[in-house]
Backbone as CSV, one residue per row, in Angstrom:
resi,resn,N_x,N_y,N_z,CA_x,CA_y,CA_z,C_x,C_y,C_z
1,MET,-25.747,-12.331,2.065,-25.555,-11.067,1.326,-23.968,-10.758,1.225
2,SER,-23.569,-10.487,-0.008,-22.338,-10.242,-0.309,-21.849,-8.790,0.334
3,GLN,-20.710,-8.820,0.775,-20.192,-7.543,1.398,-20.042,-6.371,0.274
4,ALA,-20.472,-5.121,0.539,-20.207,-3.992,-0.352,-18.783,-3.749,-0.476
5,PRO,-18.314,-3.214,-1.620,-16.934,-2.834,-1.783,-16.648,-1.601,-1.237
6,ILE,-15.342,-1.236,-0.821,-14.896,0.043,-0.296,-14.329,0.853,-1.402
7,LEU,-13.866,0.243,-2.408,-13.334,0.869,-3.655,-13.635,0.092,-4.883
8,SER,-14.164,0.701,-6.058,-14.271,-0.047,-7.308,-13.777,0.719,-8.406
9,CYS,-12.845,0.046,-9.218,-12.321,0.678,-10.361,-12.945,-0.007,-11.476
10,LYS,-13.649,0.718,-12.316,-14.301,0.061,-13.420,-13.899,0.526,-14.831
11,GLU,-13.429,-0.423,-15.702,-13.006,-0.323,-17.119,-11.819,0.783,-17.301
12,VAL,-11.021,0.813,-16.143,-9.869,1.775,-16.159,-8.865,1.524,-17.313
13,THR,-8.665,2.590,-18.068,-7.632,2.653,-19.199,-6.792,3.867,-19.017
14,VAL,-5.384,3.654,-18.985,-4.425,4.626,-18.931,-3.504,4.521,-20.048
15,ALA,-3.284,5.707,-20.707,-2.415,5.717,-22.020,-1.192,6.836,-21.780
16,PHE,-0.029,6.402,-22.099,1.092,7.298,-22.070,1.622,7.444,-23.657
17,ASP,1.614,8.611,-24.121,1.884,8.791,-25.357,1.517,7.626,-26.361
18,GLY,0.059,7.357,-26.368,-0.316,6.312,-27.236,-0.390,4.939,-26.730
19,PHE,0.482,4.677,-25.743,0.845,3.213,-25.198,-0.140,2.926,-24.051
20,LYS,-0.890,2.031,-24.031,-2.026,1.666,-23.092,-1.227,0.916,-22.063
21,ALA,-1.032,1.565,-20.814,-0.426,0.946,-19.802,-1.329,0.181,-18.933
22,VAL,-2.468,0.588,-18.955,-3.672,-0.276,-18.331,-4.966,-0.138,-19.442
23,GLN,-5.449,-1.496,-19.528,-6.514,-1.555,-20.499,-7.822,-2.011,-20.008
24,GLY,-8.827,-1.295,-19.675,-10.081,-1.873,-19.320,-10.092,-2.568,-17.926
25,MET,-9.118,-2.077,-17.023,-8.993,-2.850,-15.732,-10.195,-2.604,-14.828
26,ASN,-10.590,-3.674,-14.197,-11.595,-3.645,-13.222,-10.949,-4.277,-11.885
27,LEU,-11.231,-3.640,-10.793,-10.824,-4.039,-9.533,-11.872,-3.646,-8.329
28,LEU,-12.235,-4.555,-7.539,-13.076,-4.262,-6.382,-12.310,-4.631,-5.203
29,LEU,-12.435,-3.737,-4.119,-11.899,-4.072,-2.921,-12.786,-3.913,-1.824
30,LEU,-12.771,-4.971,-0.912,-13.699,-5.072,0.303,-13.089,-4.489,1.472
31,PRO,-13.900,-3.922,2.418,-13.417,-3.426,3.653,-12.561,-4.480,4.507
32,GLY,-11.469,-4.095,5.074,-10.668,-4.937,5.845,-10.001,-6.285,4.973
33,GLU,-9.792,-5.937,3.739,-9.087,-6.807,2.816,-7.577,-6.518,2.692
34,LEU,-6.968,-7.703,2.660,-5.316,-7.504,2.325,-5.311,-7.842,0.902
35,ARG,-5.148,-7.170,-0.015,-5.138,-7.571,-1.489,-3.667,-7.304,-1.983
36,PHE,-3.180,-8.344,-2.542,-1.997,-8.398,-3.380,-2.188,-8.252,-4.871
37,LEU,-1.547,-7.314,-5.426,-1.514,-7.034,-6.886,-0.189,-7.420,-7.517
38,ILE,-0.121,-8.547,-8.353,1.033,-9.170,-8.714,1.022,-9.130,-10.313
39,GLY,2.141,-9.339,-10.800,2.432,-9.518,-12.324,3.773,-9.126,-12.676
40,PRO,4.239,-9.481,-13.929,5.482,-9.119,-14.315,5.622,-7.597,-14.657
41,ASN,6.980,-7.204,-14.785,7.172,-5.776,-15.119,6.378,-5.392,-16.263
42,GLY,5.838,-4.227,-16.160,5.045,-3.603,-17.390,3.569,-4.131,-17.403
43,ALA,3.271,-4.876,-16.293,1.813,-5.358,-16.206,0.777,-4.284,-15.977
44,GLY,1.417,-3.182,-15.281,0.430,-2.031,-15.005,-0.026,-1.863,-13.608
45,LYS,0.785,-2.594,-12.689,0.327,-2.646,-11.237,0.537,-1.370,-10.693
46,THR,1.732,-0.877,-10.646,2.085,0.481,-9.991,1.231,1.487,-10.710
47,THR,0.812,1.508,-12.038,-0.029,2.411,-12.535,-1.513,2.468,-12.107
48,MET,-1.875,1.226,-11.616,-3.084,1.202,-10.984,-3.096,1.884,-9.619
49,LEU,-2.216,1.728,-8.781,-1.969,2.453,-7.588,-1.936,3.985,-7.962
50,ASP,-1.277,4.375,-8.933,-1.130,5.766,-9.285,-2.574,6.464,-9.613
51,VAL,-3.300,5.411,-10.340,-4.728,6.003,-10.689,-5.614,6.013,-9.305
52,ILE,-5.555,5.101,-8.452,-6.410,5.150,-7.323,-5.973,6.318,-6.453
53,CYS,-4.682,6.754,-6.257,-4.356,7.815,-5.451,-4.306,9.172,-6.086
54,GLY,-4.604,9.122,-7.515,-4.755,10.378,-8.175,-3.452,10.905,-8.917
55,LYS,-2.447,10.142,-8.719,-1.074,10.648,-9.373,-1.195,10.542,-10.967
56,VAL,-1.963,9.628,-11.466,-2.345,9.456,-12.828,-3.727,9.467,-13.073
57,LYS,-4.084,10.122,-14.175,-5.532,10.110,-14.513,-5.862,9.239,-15.650
58,PRO,-6.925,8.295,-15.612,-7.214,7.635,-16.653,-7.936,8.223,-17.825
59,VAL,-7.729,7.697,-19.031,-8.385,8.280,-20.193,-9.955,7.916,-20.354
60,SER,-10.120,6.823,-19.631,-11.379,6.368,-19.512,-11.657,5.409,-18.374
61,GLY,-12.890,5.087,-17.979,-13.223,4.380,-16.688,-13.462,5.308,-15.562
62,SER,-13.648,4.640,-14.415,-13.929,5.446,-13.189,-13.465,4.591,-12.064
63,VAL,-13.279,5.422,-10.853,-12.719,4.991,-9.651,-13.739,5.574,-8.602
64,SER,-14.360,4.820,-7.733,-15.246,5.233,-6.719,-14.847,4.760,-5.393
65,PHE,-14.781,5.634,-4.457,-14.411,5.306,-3.080,-15.691,5.316,-2.261
66,HIS,-16.099,4.153,-1.750,-17.466,3.881,-1.195,-17.471,4.247,0.360
67,ARG,-17.258,5.514,0.647,-17.322,5.968,2.063,-18.734,6.045,2.543
68,ARG,-18.975,5.952,3.935,-20.254,6.253,4.258,-20.571,7.584,4.471
69,PRO,-21.685,8.312,4.001,-22.913,7.401,3.770,-23.075,7.106,2.263
70,GLY,-22.211,7.532,1.371,-22.359,7.184,-0.070,-20.954,7.082,-0.713
71,ALA,-21.024,6.955,-2.114,-19.867,6.612,-2.945,-19.376,8.116,-3.254
72,LEU,-17.963,8.116,-3.423,-17.340,9.438,-3.891,-16.654,9.061,-5.195
73,ASP,-16.895,9.755,-6.234,-16.205,9.489,-7.520,-14.860,10.238,-7.436
74,ILE,-13.842,9.459,-7.341,-12.375,10.253,-7.134,-11.727,10.200,-8.468
75,THR,-12.226,9.793,-9.559,-11.577,9.631,-10.773,-10.802,10.828,-11.242
76,LYS,-11.215,12.100,-11.187,-10.629,13.235,-11.588,-10.206,14.193,-10.374
77,LEU,-10.359,13.630,-9.103,-9.949,14.378,-8.109,-8.438,14.501,-8.085
78,GLN,-8.003,15.846,-7.449,-6.609,16.045,-7.364,-5.992,15.123,-6.302
79,GLU,-4.767,14.818,-6.401,-4.058,13.785,-5.485,-4.295,14.149,-4.015
80,HIS,-4.154,15.376,-3.617,-4.230,15.683,-2.349,-5.700,15.643,-1.654
81,LYS,-6.709,15.814,-2.526,-7.906,15.628,-2.243,-8.404,14.105,-1.906
82,ILE,-7.779,13.268,-2.813,-7.963,11.854,-2.529,-7.274,11.464,-1.246
83,ALA,-6.140,11.917,-0.937,-5.535,11.643,0.404,-6.289,12.113,1.435
84,GLU,-6.966,13.361,1.386,-7.794,13.895,2.429,-9.012,13.039,2.654
85,SER,-9.514,12.365,1.486,-10.678,11.583,1.655,-10.445,10.267,2.359
86,GLY,-9.278,9.819,2.545,-9.017,8.611,3.257,-8.187,7.478,2.585
87,ILE,-7.396,7.769,1.475,-6.648,6.849,0.771,-5.188,7.284,0.889
88,GLY,-4.371,6.455,1.510,-2.989,6.875,1.723,-2.052,5.960,0.728
89,ARG,-1.069,6.572,0.221,-0.115,5.874,-0.703,1.327,5.998,-0.254
90,LYS,1.969,4.802,-0.195,3.393,4.773,0.273,4.099,4.081,-1.022
91,PHE,5.208,4.904,-1.375,5.992,4.481,-2.434,7.091,3.548,-1.924
92,GLN,7.847,2.962,-2.969,8.803,1.983,-2.543,9.868,2.488,-1.550
93,THR,10.423,3.689,-1.936,11.530,4.188,-1.012,10.901,5.012,0.101
94,PRO,11.385,4.716,1.252,10.825,5.341,2.397,10.985,6.985,2.470
95,SER,10.043,7.553,2.785,9.908,9.073,2.855,9.816,9.572,4.182
96,ILE,10.969,9.754,4.974,10.977,10.076,6.280,11.920,11.151,6.518
97,PHE,11.938,11.911,7.696,12.922,12.845,8.030,13.995,12.264,8.782
98,ALA,15.074,12.017,7.921,16.343,11.212,8.570,16.963,11.834,9.729
99,GLY,17.023,13.213,9.754,17.773,13.888,10.848,16.901,14.001,12.008
100,LEU,15.605,13.693,12.053,14.807,13.635,13.215,14.531,12.375,13.877
101,THR,14.085,12.448,15.120,13.884,11.141,15.889,12.530,10.400,15.290
102,VAL,12.443,9.114,15.666,11.343,8.418,15.368,10.034,8.976,15.754
103,MET,10.131,9.413,17.014,9.009,10.092,17.761,8.776,11.460,16.983
104,GLU,9.761,12.314,16.689,9.359,13.580,15.919,8.770,13.272,14.629
105,ASN,9.194,12.351,13.879,8.561,11.954,12.578,7.075,11.606,12.753
106,LEU,6.844,10.986,13.810,5.411,10.669,14.030,4.554,11.814,14.486
107,GLU,5.194,12.771,15.326,4.418,14.003,15.651,4.193,14.732,14.405
108,ILE,5.118,14.974,13.486,4.963,15.572,12.142,3.709,14.955,11.568
109,ALA,3.653,13.666,11.446,2.673,12.996,10.548,1.372,13.345,11.152
110,MET,1.337,13.316,12.375,-0.027,13.666,13.142,-0.476,15.127,12.954
111,SER,0.429,16.001,12.874,0.071,17.380,12.837,0.306,17.946,11.426
112,GLN,-0.618,17.520,10.514,-0.400,17.880,9.063,-0.667,19.401,8.774
113,ASN,-1.504,20.032,9.622,-1.792,21.460,9.460,-0.833,22.368,9.970
114,ARG,0.285,21.976,10.587,1.165,22.888,11.184,2.506,22.604,10.573
115,SER,3.410,23.644,10.526,4.680,23.421,9.989,5.485,22.458,10.769
116,VAL,6.686,21.965,10.236,7.496,21.073,10.963,7.894,21.699,12.326
117,TRP,8.472,22.938,12.301,9.114,23.602,13.433,8.067,23.858,14.457
118,ALA,6.747,24.276,13.904,5.688,24.559,14.852,5.215,23.233,15.568
119,THR,5.349,22.162,14.720,4.889,20.815,15.411,5.952,20.486,16.568
120,LEU,7.247,20.610,16.185,8.313,20.239,17.166,8.364,21.050,18.459
121,ARG,7.738,22.327,18.318,7.821,23.096,19.523,6.632,22.916,20.237
122,ALA,5.504,22.493,19.775,4.336,22.237,20.421,4.318,21.139,21.481
123,THR,3.629,21.171,22.476,3.300,20.296,23.404,2.337,19.074,23.016
124,LEU,2.586,17.993,23.116,1.715,16.918,22.778,0.582,16.780,23.793
125,LYS,-0.612,16.707,23.400,-1.818,16.442,24.228,-1.644,14.903,24.609
126,PRO,-2.236,14.596,25.907,-2.275,13.216,26.430,-2.733,12.228,25.332
127,SER,-3.860,12.715,24.711,-4.551,11.813,23.729,-3.648,11.624,22.498
128,GLU,-2.796,12.708,22.083,-2.014,12.457,21.016,-0.739,11.644,21.319
129,ARG,-0.220,11.794,22.497,0.739,10.876,22.993,0.385,9.438,22.983
130,GLU,-0.817,9.235,23.441,-1.308,7.865,23.616,-1.421,7.260,22.206
131,ARG,-1.993,8.101,21.382,-2.110,7.628,19.834,-0.761,7.176,19.254
132,ILE,0.233,7.981,19.404,1.546,7.752,18.923,2.095,6.438,19.578
133,ASP,2.003,6.282,20.833,2.330,5.224,21.630,1.813,3.835,21.095
134,GLU,0.565,3.950,20.781,-0.179,2.763,20.139,0.629,2.413,18.827
135,GLU,0.910,3.550,17.994,1.489,3.176,16.685,2.898,2.704,16.815
136,LEU,3.597,3.169,17.737,4.982,2.627,18.063,4.962,1.184,18.433
137,ALA,3.870,0.833,19.201,3.765,-0.552,19.554,3.504,-1.385,18.331
138,LEU,2.499,-0.874,17.518,2.095,-1.639,16.333,3.321,-1.833,15.437
139,ILE,4.191,-0.884,15.223,5.170,-0.958,14.182,6.392,-1.554,14.857
140,GLY,6.527,-1.675,16.072,7.670,-2.420,16.710,8.847,-1.425,17.031
141,LEU,8.469,-0.173,17.003,9.743,0.841,17.146,9.617,1.512,18.592
142,GLY,8.958,0.986,19.642,8.918,1.593,20.886,10.107,1.904,21.474
143,ASP,11.224,1.035,21.354,12.446,1.151,21.981,13.310,1.964,21.179
144,GLN,12.961,2.504,19.856,13.707,3.277,19.110,13.074,4.784,18.961
145,ARG,12.152,5.180,19.882,11.400,6.433,19.739,12.260,7.451,19.752
146,HIS,13.470,7.495,20.506,14.389,8.594,20.482,15.553,8.403,19.518
147,LEU,15.458,7.471,18.832,16.756,7.308,17.861,16.370,8.165,16.564
148,ARG,17.508,8.674,16.123,17.352,9.505,14.805,16.905,8.447,13.698
149,ALA,15.975,8.671,13.012,15.316,7.905,12.040,16.437,7.437,10.844
150,GLY,17.417,8.269,10.634,18.387,7.891,9.617,19.253,6.642,10.080
151,LEU,19.129,6.408,11.342,20.072,5.316,11.963,19.300,3.905,11.811
152,LEU,17.888,3.991,11.593,17.164,2.771,11.509,17.585,1.939,10.257
153,SER,17.344,0.621,10.487,17.590,-0.329,9.446,16.481,-0.083,8.410
154,HIS,16.869,-0.525,7.112,15.776,-0.292,5.995,14.357,-0.737,6.347
155,GLY,14.431,-1.863,6.961,12.944,-2.354,7.182,12.354,-1.445,8.251
156,GLN,13.118,-1.093,9.351,12.524,-0.172,10.412,12.077,1.108,9.800
157,LYS,12.747,1.750,8.741,12.263,2.956,8.019,11.056,2.750,7.401
158,GLN,10.784,1.553,6.783,9.614,1.220,6.148,8.353,1.272,7.106
159,TRP,8.677,0.671,8.204,7.677,0.408,9.334,7.349,1.952,9.795
160,LEU,8.384,2.774,10.077,8.104,4.044,10.449,7.237,4.813,9.532
161,GLU,7.446,4.688,8.151,6.572,5.447,7.188,5.247,4.992,7.423
162,ILE,5.172,3.588,7.446,3.661,3.052,7.551,2.981,3.663,8.705
163,GLY,3.748,3.588,9.838,3.269,4.291,11.066,2.822,5.602,10.964
164,MET,3.538,6.551,10.240,3.317,7.909,9.914,2.023,8.004,9.049
165,MET,1.826,7.217,8.012,0.800,7.146,7.362,-0.511,6.733,8.110
166,LEU,-0.471,5.761,9.031,-1.585,5.159,9.762,-1.988,6.396,10.760
167,LEU,-1.114,7.317,11.243,-1.536,8.320,12.112,-2.495,9.502,11.364
168,GLN,-2.530,9.302,9.978,-3.343,10.184,9.187,-4.812,9.514,8.957
169,GLU,-4.906,8.305,9.569,-6.318,7.719,9.543,-6.757,7.320,8.189
170,PRO,-6.046,6.656,7.338,-6.679,6.372,6.041,-7.452,5.205,6.112
171,GLU,-8.475,5.100,5.265,-9.410,3.858,5.172,-8.808,2.841,4.350
172,ILE,-8.028,3.277,3.209,-7.356,2.425,2.251,-5.892,2.847,2.251
173,LEU,-4.955,1.749,2.333,-3.515,2.029,2.399,-2.979,1.308,1.130
174,LEU,-2.174,2.077,0.324,-1.577,1.455,-0.991,-0.162,1.499,-0.708
175,LEU,0.444,0.158,-0.816,1.797,0.099,-0.673,2.445,-0.510,-1.942
176,ASP,3.713,0.088,-2.281,4.315,-0.309,-3.497,5.530,-1.142,-3.165
177,GLU,5.621,-2.354,-3.288,6.678,-3.212,-2.985,7.385,-2.890,-1.507
178,PRO,6.676,-3.193,-0.462,7.102,-2.770,0.888,8.152,-3.573,1.370
179,VAL,8.424,-4.775,0.986,9.448,-5.612,1.455,10.692,-5.650,0.527
180,ALA,10.697,-4.831,-0.482,12.039,-4.839,-1.474,13.138,-4.418,-0.580
181,GLY,14.296,-5.162,-0.643,15.473,-4.949,0.015,15.545,-5.271,1.605
182,MET,14.369,-6.009,2.034,14.384,-6.447,3.407,15.101,-7.707,3.562
183,THR,15.495,-8.015,4.892,16.017,-9.316,5.258,14.705,-10.199,5.357
184,ASP,14.956,-11.603,5.209,13.815,-12.457,5.553,12.989,-12.159,6.796
185,LYS,13.706,-11.991,7.827,13.133,-11.544,9.073,12.234,-10.353,9.022
186,GLU,12.859,-9.345,8.461,12.084,-8.129,8.266,10.812,-8.347,7.436
187,THR,10.925,-9.133,6.376,9.807,-9.474,5.381,8.713,-10.097,6.150
188,ASP,8.908,-11.027,7.089,7.855,-11.779,7.764,7.298,-10.910,8.708
189,LYS,8.099,-9.980,9.450,7.518,-8.992,10.246,6.533,-8.214,9.668
190,THR,7.059,-7.637,8.488,6.149,-6.822,7.639,4.827,-7.230,7.323
191,GLY,4.839,-8.659,6.955,3.621,-9.363,6.630,2.798,-9.521,7.827
192,GLU,3.243,-9.643,9.043,2.557,-9.874,10.259,1.924,-8.413,10.568
193,LEU,2.723,-7.393,10.209,2.256,-5.874,10.487,0.959,-5.775,9.564
194,LEU,1.087,-6.087,8.425,-0.064,-5.820,7.396,-1.296,-6.596,7.857
195,GLN,-1.225,-7.706,8.411,-2.143,-8.628,8.993,-2.935,-7.778,10.193
196,GLU,-2.121,-7.271,11.005,-2.716,-6.329,11.965,-3.346,-5.186,11.550
197,ILE,-2.818,-4.358,10.449,-3.546,-3.187,9.830,-4.733,-3.443,9.357
198,VAL,-4.858,-4.503,8.699,-6.267,-4.832,8.039,-7.367,-5.269,8.968
199,ARG,-7.144,-5.140,10.273,-8.123,-5.427,11.220,-9.093,-3.934,11.274
200,LYS,-8.400,-2.949,10.743,-9.210,-1.805,10.875,-9.384,-1.033,9.449
201,ARG,-8.367,-1.440,8.620,-8.213,-0.771,7.279,-8.262,-1.811,5.988
202,THR,-8.265,-1.363,4.909,-8.109,-2.043,3.636,-6.790,-1.753,3.128
203,VAL,-6.069,-2.869,2.796,-4.580,-2.594,2.350,-4.332,-3.226,0.835
204,VAL,-3.807,-2.445,-0.051,-3.484,-3.142,-1.337,-2.027,-3.019,-1.461
205,VAL,-1.412,-4.193,-1.828,0.000,-4.307,-1.907,0.512,-4.809,-3.385
206,VAL,1.288,-3.976,-3.929,2.073,-4.371,-5.313,3.338,-5.049,-4.769
207,GLU,3.497,-6.249,-5.323,4.637,-7.125,-4.655,5.148,-7.915,-5.781
208,HIS,6.550,-8.275,-5.760,7.274,-8.977,-6.637,7.631,-10.376,-6.042
209,ASP,7.751,-10.310,-4.694,8.261,-11.492,-3.901,7.188,-12.468,-3.645
210,MET,7.225,-13.522,-4.483,6.136,-14.482,-4.461,6.050,-15.232,-3.188
211,GLU,7.240,-15.446,-2.568,7.232,-16.282,-1.277,6.359,-15.411,-0.215
212,PHE,6.623,-14.128,-0.206,5.896,-13.213,0.623,4.405,-13.240,0.253
213,VAL,4.059,-13.161,-0.913,2.710,-13.395,-1.411,2.068,-14.634,-0.888
214,ARG,2.651,-15.577,-1.108,2.183,-16.946,-0.594,1.852,-17.074,0.866
215,ASN,2.797,-16.450,1.568,2.649,-16.488,3.068,1.563,-15.759,3.728
216,PHE,1.229,-14.572,2.982,0.206,-13.669,3.562,-0.946,-13.257,2.950
217,ALA,-1.046,-13.579,1.581,-2.128,-13.234,0.814,-3.397,-14.003,1.198
218,SER,-4.494,-13.237,1.188,-5.852,-14.057,1.197,-6.489,-13.951,-0.175
219,LYS,-6.358,-12.927,-0.911,-6.756,-12.701,-2.309,-5.737,-12.190,-3.095
220,VAL,-5.531,-12.564,-4.390,-4.495,-12.065,-5.265,-5.139,-11.615,-6.579
221,THR,-4.723,-10.415,-7.092,-5.138,-10.018,-8.430,-3.880,-10.034,-9.309
222,VAL,-3.993,-10.826,-10.485,-2.720,-10.707,-11.358,-3.069,-10.027,-12.440
223,MET,-2.164,-9.139,-12.830,-2.230,-8.347,-14.076,-1.120,-8.781,-15.082
224,HIS,-1.532,-8.598,-16.411,-0.679,-8.852,-17.345,-0.928,-8.029,-18.578
225,GLU,0.029,-7.421,-19.007,-0.101,-6.425,-20.268,-1.260,-5.382,-20.064
226,GLY,-1.354,-4.901,-18.831,-2.347,-3.858,-18.460,-3.723,-4.366,-18.231
227,LYS,-3.948,-5.580,-18.275,-5.229,-6.173,-18.065,-5.311,-7.204,-16.903
228,LEU,-6.532,-7.434,-16.407,-6.849,-8.371,-15.446,-6.512,-9.844,-15.975
229,LEU,-5.542,-10.604,-15.438,-5.392,-11.851,-15.957,-6.103,-13.086,-15.105
230,LYS,-6.056,-12.853,-13.779,-6.682,-13.703,-12.800,-6.795,-13.194,-11.580
231,GLU,-7.800,-13.526,-10.818,-8.150,-13.156,-9.516,-8.592,-14.336,-8.621
232,GLY,-8.081,-14.482,-7.352,-8.550,-15.380,-6.506,-7.558,-15.704,-5.467
233,THR,-7.748,-16.887,-4.807,-6.735,-17.222,-3.690,-5.472,-17.664,-4.248
234,MET,-4.521,-17.648,-3.415,-3.134,-18.035,-3.958,-3.248,-19.442,-4.542
235,ASP,-3.912,-20.263,-4.042,-3.968,-21.700,-4.523,-4.502,-21.667,-6.022
236,GLU,-5.648,-20.755,-6.135,-6.322,-20.619,-7.420,-5.377,-20.111,-8.427
237,ILE,-4.572,-19.114,-8.009,-3.623,-18.333,-8.845,-2.625,-19.378,-9.382
238,GLN,-2.032,-20.199,-8.380,-0.882,-21.226,-8.791,-1.224,-22.130,-9.546
239,SER,-2.568,-22.614,-9.611,-3.003,-23.601,-10.304,-3.592,-23.327,-11.753
240,ASP,-3.347,-21.935,-11.970,-4.057,-21.551,-13.263,-2.977,-21.506,-14.437
241,ASP,-3.429,-22.105,-15.561,-2.313,-22.372,-16.595,-1.926,-21.114,-17.296
242,ARG,-2.806,-20.016,-17.339,-2.421,-18.798,-17.893,-1.382,-18.043,-17.084
243,VAL,-1.688,-18.175,-15.783,-0.751,-17.477,-14.804,0.720,-18.210,-14.985
244,ALA,0.627,-19.495,-14.985,1.873,-20.328,-15.094,2.682,-19.905,-16.421
245,GLU,1.983,-19.604,-17.411,2.625,-18.976,-18.655,3.377,-17.741,-18.437
246,VAL,2.704,-16.922,-17.671,3.268,-15.645,-17.454,4.407,-15.759,-16.701
247,TYR,4.531,-16.755,-15.698,5.727,-16.817,-14.690,6.505,-17.958,-15.198
248,LEU,6.719,-18.302,-16.434,7.721,-19.232,-16.759,8.968,-19.118,-16.349
249,GLY,9.713,-20.185,-16.105,11.143,-19.957,-15.471,11.328,-19.791,-14.023
250,ARG,10.132,-20.067,-13.319,10.375,-19.871,-11.934,11.244,-20.858,-11.281
251,GLY,11.908,-20.631,-10.273,12.827,-21.550,-9.669,12.548,-21.696,-8.141
252,LYS,13.520,-22.124,-7.312,13.314,-22.255,-5.917,13.908,-21.097,-5.160
253,GLY,13.285,-20.918,-4.019,13.792,-19.908,-3.099,13.141,-18.546,-3.178
254,ARG,13.312,-17.690,-2.299,12.687,-16.335,-2.195,13.083,-15.481,-3.320
255,ASP,14.230,-15.406,-3.803,14.776,-14.536,-4.847,14.252,-15.085,-6.164
256,ALA,14.205,-16.321,-6.476,13.862,-16.893,-7.688,12.322,-16.688,-8.043
257,HIS,11.585,-16.371,-6.937,10.098,-16.211,-7.153,9.919,-14.650,-7.221
258,ALA,10.874,-13.729,-7.313,10.685,-12.436,-7.589,10.370,-12.206,-8.923
259,VAL,9.102,-11.835,-9.340,8.993,-11.800,-10.751,9.389,-10.508,-11.230
260,GLY,10.069,-10.435,-12.398,10.684,-9.189,-12.945,10.123,-7.934,-12.730
């Protein structure tokens, strides 16, 4: 028996001033899947993330979040309602409190219903401290817990924001180019982090770094001109003639494989 999807996008079309950024796009995500969404600039990848998280509304089509016990139609829901339902979105630029410590950032992420200052004045419960300790271990920032977040490296800031999102317990995590600007070492560590995260959650990654995709992807969705071009394993993607056409001019090395 095939596994039931956790999210289904059916015939999604998005138009901006008459221009169709996404055209009849279908996307099914399975629980615990690490899905990479790739394609050249203008393919509609980020727009699809915008649709799933509610930032952009499609002119036609539907998006369903298959939570237990049933499916939730999130096509027209407001962005904060979709976030509350269990879908988290991280944008390319880290959104953290640079003047606060790593620990304080995580405390704020855990206490969404309190103000920043009320959160910082409050005493953590043992269960909350344990939960934050778990996330610090996962994102590899245990030794930096008392360091001001603005002093972290670019990669560490990205991991901190991912940790902040995980404390909000999303079932689906949407990441837009999480390794952009990272060193090779940070990029590999991010891939390993994502593989740990999908033990409990579903993750969708829009990515341009093809070496990163090759190293960590289990399933890849290729978009081109707002449409689904190809879906499958990385080996299947690389051997497809249509995909090769889209990616003409590829060279060697990590940077050369970054698609426009």
